[in-house]
One Martini backbone bead per residue (centre of mass of N, CA, C, O) as a GRO file, in nm:
protein
  163
    1MET     BB    1  -2.395  -0.192   2.062
    2ILE     BB    2  -2.313  -0.519   1.997
    3ASN     BB    3  -2.022  -0.697   2.129
    4ASP     BB    4  -1.937  -1.008   1.980
    5ILE     BB    5  -1.712  -1.272   2.031
    6GLU     BB    6  -1.933  -1.491   1.904
    7ALA     BB    7  -2.099  -1.403   1.653
    8LEU     BB    8  -2.391  -1.512   1.733
    9GLU     BB    9  -2.358  -1.840   1.833
   10ALA     BB   10  -2.525  -1.836   2.052
   11PRO     BB   11  -2.795  -1.926   2.189
   12GLY     BB   12  -3.030  -1.682   2.080
   13ALA     BB   13  -2.877  -1.438   1.960
   14LEU     BB   14  -3.000  -1.378   1.685
   15GLN     BB   15  -3.288  -1.328   1.798
   16ALA     BB   16  -3.221  -1.099   1.995
   17VAL     BB   17  -3.122  -0.898   1.767
   18ALA     BB   18  -3.352  -0.913   1.558
   19GLY     BB   19  -3.566  -0.776   1.777
   20THR     BB   20  -3.400  -0.512   1.698
   21ASP     BB   21  -3.209  -0.195   1.636
   22CYS     BB   22  -2.936  -0.310   1.682
   23ALA     BB   23  -2.618  -0.320   1.658
   24VAL     BB   24  -2.341  -0.535   1.536
   25CYS     BB   25  -2.044  -0.707   1.642
   26LEU     BB   26  -1.840  -0.937   1.456
   27MET     BB   27  -1.619  -1.161   1.597
   28HIS     BB   28  -1.314  -1.311   1.575
   29LYS     BB   29  -1.222  -1.639   1.708
   30GLN     BB   30  -0.990  -1.868   1.849
   31GLY     BB   31  -1.122  -2.027   2.081
   32ASP     BB   32  -1.053  -2.001   2.413
   33PRO     BB   33  -0.958  -1.751   2.622
   34ALA     BB   34  -0.769  -1.935   2.803
   35THR     BB   35  -0.618  -2.083   2.514
   36MET     BB   36  -0.585  -1.919   2.236
   37GLN     BB   37  -0.254  -1.850   2.266
   38LYS     BB   38  -0.085  -2.114   2.251
   39ASP     BB   39  -0.148  -2.238   1.917
   40PRO     BB   40  -0.227  -2.088   1.663
   41GLN     BB   41  -0.403  -2.200   1.360
   42TYR     BB   42  -0.364  -2.164   1.001
   43LYS     BB   43  -0.381  -2.181   0.671
   44ASP     BB   44  -0.519  -1.877   0.620
   45VAL     BB   45  -0.591  -1.613   0.798
   46VAL     BB   46  -0.736  -1.433   0.607
   47LEU     BB   47  -0.935  -1.643   0.475
   48ASP     BB   48  -1.051  -1.762   0.733
   49VAL     BB   49  -1.165  -1.501   0.863
   50LEU     BB   50  -1.329  -1.401   0.614
   51SER     BB   51  -1.512  -1.652   0.587
   52TYR     BB   52  -1.639  -1.634   0.864
   53LEU     BB   53  -1.757  -1.341   0.848
   54LYS     BB   54  -1.922  -1.385   0.592
   55ALA     BB   55  -2.106  -1.605   0.715
   56ARG     BB   56  -2.215  -1.431   0.950
   57VAL     BB   57  -2.351  -1.213   0.779
   58GLU     BB   58  -2.537  -1.407   0.628
   59THR     BB   59  -2.681  -1.519   0.879
   60CYS     BB   60  -2.795  -1.251   0.972
   61GLU     BB   61  -2.963  -1.190   0.715
   62GLN     BB   62  -3.135  -1.464   0.748
   63ASN     BB   63  -3.209  -1.329   1.059
   64GLU     BB   64  -3.301  -1.017   1.030
   65ILE     BB   65  -3.012  -0.876   0.994
   66PRO     BB   66  -2.905  -0.603   0.864
   67ARG     BB   67  -2.626  -0.484   0.717
   68GLU     BB   68  -2.652  -0.189   0.850
   69ARG     BB   69  -2.599  -0.341   1.154
   70ILE     BB   70  -2.310  -0.434   1.059
   71VAL     BB   71  -2.001  -0.538   1.211
   72ILE     BB   72  -1.650  -0.607   1.180
   73ASP     BB   73  -1.403  -0.828   1.350
   74PRO     BB   74  -1.092  -0.998   1.334
   75GLY     BB   75  -0.957  -1.028   1.621
   76PHE     BB   76  -0.718  -0.903   1.759
   77GLY     BB   77  -0.569  -1.145   1.971
   78PHE     BB   78  -0.786  -1.386   1.910
   79GLY     BB   79  -0.613  -1.639   1.819
   80LYS     BB   80  -0.323  -1.485   1.759
   81THR     BB   81  -0.046  -1.394   1.630
   82VAL     BB   82   0.161  -1.157   1.539
   83GLU     BB   83   0.156  -1.237   1.242
   84HIS     BB   84  -0.142  -1.257   1.201
   85ASN     BB   85  -0.215  -0.964   1.277
   86PHE     BB   86  -0.046  -0.829   1.043
   87LYS     BB   87  -0.184  -0.967   0.811
   88LEU     BB   88  -0.466  -0.853   0.871
   89LEU     BB   89  -0.387  -0.558   0.850
   90LYS     BB   90  -0.268  -0.562   0.555
   91HIS     BB   91  -0.572  -0.704   0.465
   92LEU     BB   92  -0.830  -0.514   0.542
   93GLU     BB   93  -0.965  -0.465   0.264
   94SER     BB   94  -1.101  -0.742   0.243
   95PHE     BB   95  -1.313  -0.676   0.462
   96ALA     BB   96  -1.436  -0.415   0.338
   97ALA     BB   97  -1.548  -0.576   0.082
   98LEU     BB   98  -1.817  -0.682   0.235
   99GLY     BB   99  -1.987  -0.403   0.312
  100VAL     BB  100  -1.882  -0.351   0.603
  101PRO     BB  101  -1.775  -0.239   0.882
  102VAL     BB  102  -1.455  -0.197   1.031
  103LEU     BB  103  -1.310  -0.319   1.321
  104ALA     BB  104  -1.029  -0.196   1.533
  105GLY     BB  105  -0.828  -0.357   1.805
  106TRP     BB  106  -0.504  -0.228   1.922
  107SER     BB  107  -0.505  -0.128   2.200
  108ARG     BB  108  -0.245  -0.239   2.398
  109LYS     BB  109  -0.151  -0.489   2.280
  110SER     BB  110   0.059  -0.753   2.292
  111THR     BB  111   0.176  -0.727   2.013
  112LEU     BB  112   0.297  -0.446   2.070
  113GLY     BB  113   0.487  -0.554   2.291
  114ALA     BB  114   0.648  -0.752   2.114
  115VAL     BB  115   0.756  -0.528   1.919
  116THR     BB  116   0.860  -0.304   2.153
  117GLY     BB  117   0.884  -0.403   2.473
  118ARG     BB  118   0.633  -0.286   2.604
  119PRO     BB  119   0.430  -0.212   2.833
  120VAL     BB  120   0.099  -0.139   2.855
  121GLY     BB  121   0.159   0.167   2.965
  122GLU     BB  122   0.372   0.208   2.685
  123ARG     BB  123   0.157   0.191   2.399
  124LEU     BB  124   0.066   0.450   2.254
  125ALA     BB  125   0.233   0.476   1.996
  126ALA     BB  126   0.156   0.198   1.884
  127SER     BB  127  -0.147   0.244   1.887
  128LEU     BB  128  -0.148   0.481   1.689
  129ALA     BB  129  -0.017   0.337   1.453
  130ALA     BB  130  -0.228   0.110   1.428
  131ALA     BB  131  -0.473   0.289   1.378
  132LEU     BB  132  -0.374   0.426   1.121
  133LEU     BB  133  -0.332   0.169   0.959
  134ALA     BB  134  -0.623   0.070   0.978
  135VAL     BB  135  -0.750   0.310   0.828
  136GLN     BB  136  -0.570   0.279   0.566
  137HIS     BB  137  -0.693  -0.041   0.542
  138GLY     BB  138  -1.035   0.002   0.629
  139ALA     BB  139  -1.110   0.117   0.887
  140ARG     BB  140  -1.402   0.274   1.067
  141ILE     BB  141  -1.342   0.149   1.350
  142LEU     BB  142  -1.224   0.219   1.683
  143ARG     BB  143  -1.064   0.058   1.959
  144VAL     BB  144  -1.000   0.252   2.249
  145HIS     BB  145  -0.835   0.421   2.523
  146ASP     BB  146  -0.703   0.683   2.366
  147VAL     BB  147  -0.894   0.909   2.243
  148LYS     BB  148  -0.759   1.190   2.212
  149GLU     BB  149  -0.494   1.085   2.071
  150THR     BB  150  -0.635   0.951   1.837
  151ARG     BB  151  -0.782   1.190   1.724
  152ASP     BB  152  -0.528   1.357   1.662
  153ALA     BB  153  -0.395   1.157   1.468
  154LEU     BB  154  -0.635   1.163   1.266
  155ALA     BB  155  -0.625   1.470   1.204
  156VAL     BB  156  -0.348   1.466   1.073
  157MET     BB  157  -0.414   1.261   0.849
  158GLN     BB  158  -0.652   1.421   0.724
  159ALA     BB  159  -0.491   1.676   0.655
  160MET     BB  160  -0.302   1.541   0.459
  161GLU     BB  161  -0.526   1.431   0.261
  162ARG     BB  162  -0.632   1.732   0.197
  163ALA     BB  163  -0.361   1.860   0.068
   0.00000   0.00000   0.00000
């Protein structure tokens, strides 16, 4: 899978992926990585990010990248405030409604540090909580650092759902 923080907007990116069988993850970000966290602004973060990703999925399909190869990522932490990130998480079902898998990357994010006051190396519990919430709200793929621990947390959640 190609995980593109530019959502295949770079010149030639669409064509490069279209000519393969490779899956692609289209991520939303606002601004340049060096400055994106300075003062991110949205009219409505959920609608703005959703509209952008919907348009990128449509562009991919128009450029011979079938929907079956597309994953979307709202880009938690990429040009978003703590409040923006949690609004997106709360409304993740809206993204799942686009009919492609949703990827959520919350592991060790600075948003979790802002909420818990914990440094990056002490954010396992918050990362697990965010991963479970993301799955409950529609994520089908998780980007994590702590694979074993996340798998265990998901196993417990799935056991409860089967009960």
